[in-house]
C-alpha positions in Angstrom: 153.2 -58.7 116.5 151.8 -59.4 113.4 148.6 -57.3 114.3 150.4 -54.2 115.0 152.0 -54.6 111.5 148.8 -54.8 109.7 147.5 -51.9 111.8 150.5 -49.8 111.2 150.1 -50.4 107.3 146.4 -50.0 107.3 147.1 -46.5 108.9 149.6 -45.6 106.1 147.3 -46.7 103.7 144.3 -44.4 104.8 146.6 -41.5 105.3 148.1 -41.5 101.9 144.1 -42.1 100.5 143.2 -39.2 102.2 146.0 -37.0 101.2 145.3 -37.4 97.4 141.5 -37.5 97.7 141.4 -33.4 99.0 143.3 -32.7 95.5 141.0 -31.6 92.6 140.6 -34.3 89.8 142.4 -32.2 87.6 145.4 -31.4 89.9 147.8 -33.8 88.7 147.2 -33.7 85.4 147.2 -29.8 84.5 151.0 -29.4 84.1 150.7 -31.1 80.7 147.8 -29.4 79.4 147.9 -26.4 77.1 145.3 -24.4 78.9 147.0 -24.2 82.3 149.6 -21.6 83.8 148.6 -18.5 81.7 148.8 -14.8 82.9 147.5 -11.3 81.4 149.6 -8.1 82.1 148.5 -4.7 81.8 151.2 -1.9 82.0 151.5 1.8 81.6 154.6 3.8 81.3 156.7 6.0 78.8 158.5 5.4 75.6 161.7 7.2 75.2 163.9 8.2 72.2 167.3 7.3 71.4 168.8 8.6 67.9 170.4 11.0 65.6 168.3 13.8 67.5 168.5 12.7 71.1 170.3 14.9 73.9 169.7 13.2 77.1 171.0 9.8 76.6 173.0 10.1 79.8 170.4 12.3 81.9 167.4 10.2 82.3 165.1 12.4 84.2 165.4 15.0 81.3 165.1 11.9 79.0 161.7 10.9 80.4 160.5 14.8 80.7 161.6 15.9 77.2 162.1 13.1 74.9 159.4 10.6 76.2 155.8 10.0 75.5 153.2 7.9 77.5 152.9 4.4 76.6 150.8 1.4 77.3 150.9 -2.4 76.7 149.0 -5.8 77.0 150.8 -9.0 77.1 149.4 -12.4 77.1 152.0 -15.4 78.6 152.1 -19.4 78.7 154.4 -20.6 81.2 156.4 -23.7 81.1 158.3 -26.0 83.3 157.0 -25.1 86.6 156.9 -21.3 85.4 160.6 -21.2 84.8 160.0 -20.1 81.0 157.5 -18.1 79.4 156.3 -17.4 75.9 154.4 -14.1 75.3 152.6 -12.2 72.8 152.2 -8.2 73.5 151.1 -5.2 71.9 152.3 -1.6 72.8 151.0 1.7 72.1 153.7 4.6 72.6 155.7 7.2 71.2 158.4 9.6 72.0 159.8 13.4 70.7 162.7 15.4 70.6 163.3 19.4 70.4 166.9 19.1 69.8 167.0 21.3 66.6 164.5 24.1 66.4 164.5 23.4 62.6 163.3 19.8 63.2 161.3 19.3 66.2 159.4 16.2 65.8 156.9 13.6 67.6 156.6 10.1 66.7 153.6 7.8 67.7 154.3 3.9 67.4 151.9 0.5 67.4 154.0 -2.4 68.1 153.2 -6.2 68.5 155.7 -8.8 69.3 156.5 -12.1 70.6 159.0 -12.5 73.3 160.6 -15.4 75.3 161.2 -15.0 79.2 163.4 -16.6 81.8 162.1 -16.1 85.7 165.6 -16.3 87.2 164.3 -16.8 90.9 162.3 -20.2 89.7 165.1 -21.1 87.6 167.3 -21.2 90.8 164.7 -22.9 93.0 161.2 -23.5 92.2 160.0 -25.0 95.7 160.1 -21.9 97.5 157.1 -19.7 95.8 159.1 -16.4 96.8 156.9 -13.3 96.8 159.3 -11.5 94.5 161.6 -12.2 91.8 163.3 -11.1 88.4 162.7 -12.1 85.0 164.7 -11.4 81.7 163.3 -11.6 78.3 164.1 -10.9 74.4 161.8 -10.9 71.7 161.1 -9.7 68.0 158.2 -7.9 66.4 156.8 -5.4 63.9 155.5 -1.8 64.5 153.8 1.1 62.2 154.8 4.6 63.3 153.7 8.3 62.2 155.6 11.2 62.7 155.1 15.2 62.7 158.0 17.6 62.1 157.8 21.4 63.2 160.3 23.8 61.9 160.3 26.9 64.2 161.9 30.4 63.2 160.4 33.1 65.3 157.2 31.2 65.2 155.8 28.2 63.6 157.0 28.0 60.0 155.5 24.5 58.7 154.5 21.3 59.8 155.2 17.9 58.0 153.8 14.4 58.4 155.2 11.2 57.6 155.3 7.4 58.6 155.7 3.6 57.6 153.7 2.6 54.4 154.5 -1.2 55.7 155.3 -2.8 59.3 159.0 -2.3 60.3 161.0 -4.9 62.3 162.3 -4.4 65.9 164.4 -6.4 68.2 164.5 -6.0 72.0 165.7 -7.3 75.3 164.9 -6.3 78.7 164.6 -7.2 82.5 161.7 -6.9 84.9 161.1 -7.3 88.8 157.6 -8.6 90.1 156.3 -8.5 93.7 153.3 -11.0 94.7 150.4 -9.1 96.0 147.9 -12.6 96.1 147.6 -15.9 94.8 145.9 -14.1 91.3 148.0 -10.5 91.1 151.7 -9.5 90.7 152.9 -6.1 90.6 155.5 -5.6 87.8 158.1 -3.2 86.7 159.8 -3.4 83.3 162.4 -2.0 81.2 163.3 -2.9 77.7 165.4 -1.4 75.0 164.3 -1.8 71.6 166.2 -1.4 68.2 164.1 -0.5 65.2 165.4 -1.5 61.9 164.7 1.9 60.3 166.4 5.3 60.5 163.6 7.3 59.8 161.5 7.4 63.2 162.6 10.9 63.7 162.1 11.7 60.2 166.1 12.6 60.0 168.2 10.2 58.4 171.9 10.5 59.4 175.0 8.3 59.9 173.3 5.4 58.8 172.4 4.0 62.1 169.2 2.6 63.1 167.1 4.4 65.8 166.1 3.0 69.3 163.5 3.6 71.9 163.1 2.0 75.2 159.7 1.2 77.6 159.7 1.6 80.9 156.5 0.7 82.6 154.5 -0.4 85.9 151.7 -2.8 85.6 149.7 -5.6 87.2 149.8 -9.4 86.1 146.5 -11.4 86.5 147.7 -15.1 86.9 145.2 -17.8 85.5 145.5 -21.5 86.5 143.2 -22.1 83.2 142.9 -19.9 80.2 139.4 -21.4 79.6 138.2 -20.6 83.4 140.4 -17.7 84.4 138.8 -16.8 87.7 139.1 -20.6 89.0 142.0 -21.4 90.9 143.3 -25.2 91.4 145.4 -26.6 94.2 149.0 -27.6 92.9 149.4 -31.4 92.9 151.9 -32.6 95.7 153.5 -35.1 93.1 154.8 -32.0 91.1 155.2 -29.2 93.6 156.2 -30.6 97.1 159.8 -30.7 97.7 160.9 -34.3 98.8 163.5 -34.0 101.4 166.2 -37.0 101.5 165.3 -39.6 104.2 167.7 -40.0 107.2 169.4 -43.1 107.6 167.6 -44.2 110.5 164.1 -43.5 108.5 165.6 -45.5 105.6 165.6 -48.9 107.6 162.3 -49.8 109.3 161.9 -53.0 111.6 158.6 -54.1 113.0 
């Protein structure tokens, strides 16, 4: 009887040793490292105008067609707490336009840099399932510089004036996004954000004392990095952190030999 007991204990010891030996040496330590759990996102889409001269605020197809310009962005994100939360830095190039008033047709170009915080709603609910899709919410603050051109038409082009910001202006924004897992390294993303510029001159038309808004609608690709210093190497997850431990049944809690 004692021999069977010792044989059983020895077998459990060997199995547990082998299960941990297949994990990489850094697998159980990387969660506390600054360099682990990053991503880089490249996206492209349209930035759209909302202000004193916008006329398609309730017709989004016309908004994209007549009051928007192409935009692109790059975002670098550090994740925390099993990818539940993230802190990002982003660069955005975009612009918008409007032809609402023939005597004041304008085009604006924008360069923005910002910092933002995000919440992965799916991982916040359950971080163990590693779903193939999810929803994120984010908010942030940044600065931007802009330049605009105003055209005045009266049976042809009468004049063109140019202006812009002399110093960076502040912007606040919030938004939401959807992602779909393509592989262990890549996600497909769709994002929409609304941005309030602390400036009423983006359209070179100051009225009503209200700040101008613009939105950013984009699709993109996210490259997920286990380690920022070696972005193309991937590490296995540590079972001590990632494995879901189910509660033992009563008949498993009490074992007799």
